[in-house]
N, C-alpha and C positions, 0 to 999 in steps of 0.2 A: 859266416851266415849261410845256411843251406838255401837251396832254391825255393823251398816251401816257405821258409821264414822270410825271405826277401819278397816273395809274392804277397805274403800277408801284410808286410810293412807297406808295400806299394798300394795295396787295396785300401788300407787304413788311411794313408796319406790322401789318396784320391777322395775318400769318403768325407774327410774333414776340410778339404780344400775350399777356400773362399771363392765363390763364383765371380765376385767383383774385383778380385785381386788383379792389379795391373803392375807388371814389372817393366821398367823402362827398356831393358835390353832383351826381353823375351816376349813371345806371343802369349796369349791367354790360353786357358783350357789344357788339354792333355799334353800338348807340346811344352807348355810352361812347367807342368809338374815333372815331366821327364828331364827337362833342363835343370831344374832347381832341386830335384830330389837329392843329389849328392850333398847339397848345402845343408839340408835338414838331417840327412843320414849322419853327417859329421856330429851334429848336436846330439843325436840319439846315442852314437857311439861314445862320445865324451861323457854323457850321463851314465852310461854303463861302466865306463872306466872309473869315474870318480864317485859315483853313487851318492850324489848330494841329497840330503834330507830337506835342506832349506835352500831355495834358489831364488835369486833376484835377477830379473831381466830388464835392462834399460833399453827400450825400443821394442815394442811388441808387435806392431802392425796387426795382422789378421789372427795372430795366435798360433801360427804354424810352428814356430820355435818352441812355444810352451808345450804343444802337443808332442813334439819330438823329444824334448827333455823328459816329459812324463812317460813316454813310451820306453825310454831307456832306463828310467829310474822310477818305477811305479810307486805311488804313495808319497812323492815329494810334496813339500809345501812350497807354493809358488807365489811370488809377488812380481807383477809387471808394472812398469811405469812408462808412459808414452804421452807426449803432448797432443798427439792426433791433430796437429796443425796441417791444413791442406798443403800438399807438396806438389810442385810442378803441375798445378792445375788438377790434381787428383783429389777428390773429396774423401777425406779419411774417416768420416763418421761411420760409413758402412764397415770399414775395417774394425773399428772399435766394437760395434755391435756384434760382428762375427766372432771376435776374440772372446767377448764376454759370454756369448752363447756357447762357444766351444768349451770353455772351462766348466760351465754348468753341465752340459750334456755329457762330456767325457768324464765327469767326476773328478776333475783336477782340483785339489784342495788349495784354493788360493783366490787372489783377487787382482784386479787391474786398477791402477790409479791414473787418472788423466792429469798430468802435470808436466811442466817444462823443467827438466833437471838443471838447466842453466841457471835457474833462480833458486836452486836447492843447495844448501850448504852441507847438510849431513842427512844420511838416511839411517833411521834408528833400527837397531837390531843387528844381529850377526848372521851371516849366511855362509853356507859351505861353499857356494860357488856363485859368481856373478857373471852374467853375459852382458857385454857392452856392445850395443848395436843401435845406438840412437843417432843423434846428429853426426854427420861425417866431416864437418869442418874441424880444423885443427883445434881451435879453442874449445869448441863444444866437446869434442872427443877427449881432450886432455882433462877437462873438468870432470867428465864422467869417469875417467880412470881414477881421479883423485877420490871421488865419491865411493867408487867400488872398493878401492884399497883400504878405505876406512872401516869397511864392514865385512871384509872377506880376505882370506889368505890365498884365494884362488880366483883369478879374474881371466875370463875369456874375452877376446876382442874379435868381432867378425870383420870381414873385408880387409884383412891385413895382407900386404904384398899382393894386391890384385894386379894381374897382368892381362892386358887386352891384346888380342892378336893383330888388331888394326890400329894405326896411329890415331889417337884422339886425346883430348884432355881427360886425364884420369882423375876423376873427382875423389877417388879413394886414396890418392897419394897422401892426403892430409891425415888419414887414419894411421897410415904407416909412420908418418913423421911424428904424430902424437905419441904413438907407442914407443918409438925409439927415444924421443925426448924424455918421456916418463922414465924409461929404464936408465937413461943417462943420469937423471936427477935422483934416482933411487938405485944405487949400485948393488944393493943386496938382492934386488929382484932378479929372478932367473927367468929368462925368456925361452919358451919352447914354441915351435910352430907345427901346425898340422895342415898338410896340403890337402885340398879338396880337388877331385878331378875337375878340370876346367881351368878357371882363372883365379880361383880364390884360395886363401889360406886363413886359418884361424890362429891368432896368437894366444898363447897360454902364459899368463904371468903368475909365477909362484912368488907370492909376496913374503 
């Protein structure tokens, strides 16, 4: 990516950033965008690589991920599912409103359904790619993986192999455990990982 292309990407990300977005490990505003930009750049680049026409995202938050996927694969059809249950004292309704408005303003062809995937047995339709980024508990993530594998041959999982520089309880370990357990239970699945600068990786499951 040229310097000009990168500057355009950053300016677009700043333009659509949700002013109410609170990330537990990062400050708000410009510093949050700078810290989390590689996170969304990875989504953009994976969309460019796989060129999905139909994309399902489990866990939407403010819609920044939807924007990144659309940036990488313009014209894709998007479906997002998120419970928007208040988390860690953060009211999520502002996130839902921002995501819905972002889809409309940016001309992203798709919709967002407010639902808890833990109570969903099957998602209808077939998708070129699914991003799993919902509940981070082991059971919740494993269930989302099963849902995703029923409707796509390509499943991405955010927050895989997260490494913190300082000792603390790593709540993302359950995501890693869920991915590894799923792969053990489905030996035909090929696991690929993409490292993101910082502490994150994305798992790519080729079903």
